[in-house]
N, C-alpha and C positions, 0 to 999 in steps of 0.2 A: 491490398496493403493498407490503405487508409481505413477501410472498414474494420480490419483486424485491430488496429491501434485504437480506433474510436470506441470499440466495445471492450477494451481492456478492463475498465472498472467492473463490468458485469462478470467477466471471466474470473478476475481476481477475487471478487466478492464471493462467488460460489465455492471457491477452494479455500480461501483464508478465513472466512467467517466461522466455520465450525472449529477451526483451530483456536481462534481468539475466544470464542464462547467457552470452550472447554478449559483453556489455560490462562485466561486473563488474570485470574487471582494470583498467579505466580510472577506476574510482571512487576518490575520496579516502577517508580514514579514516571521516569522518562518513557519507558516502553509502554506503560499504561496510557499515557497521554497521546503518543503517536498512534497507538492502536485505535483509540477513540476518534482521532482526527481522520485516520484512514477510513474507518467505518462511515463517518459522516460524508467524506468525499465520495466514497463508492456508492452510497445511496442517493446522494444529491446530484451528482454529475449527470448531465444530459448527453447521451450518446450522439444524438443528432447535432447538438451544438458543437461537440468535440469534432465530429466529422467535418462540419463547416469550417471550423478553425484550422483544421489540418489542410484543407484545400486552399485557404487564404494565407497560409503561413503565419497565422496568429496564435499558434498553439503554445500555451504556457501554463496550463493548470496541473502540471505534473509535480509541482513542488512538494505537496503533501505526500504523494506516493514515494517520491525520491527520499524524503526524510524518513519515512516508514521503513523503506528497504535498507537504507544506510544504517539505521539503528538496529534493525534485525540482524544484519550481517556483523555489526560491531559486537552485539551481545553474544551471538553465536561463536564468534572467534574468541571472545574472552572466556567463555565456558569451555570451549575446545582446548585452548591453551592451558587452562587450569587443570583440565583432565589429563593432558599429555605430560604435565610436570610430574 
């Protein structure tokens, strides 16, 4: 379980980076910013350090990913609702 969470940036990076590279030019300013923050986080985070923090309950480096995810869902819902109207 801890290993799965610790390697989350690596898993997300392999799936999300191709999408960002192909479509970043379509993003508005807010989405562009959080995409770049996510990429920086995904490349810089140390999986071993994350694993150690999980074991000591000191785990709090998820803020960047949570902001990224929140904005992605928000933008998706805006576009979806406009389409459904």
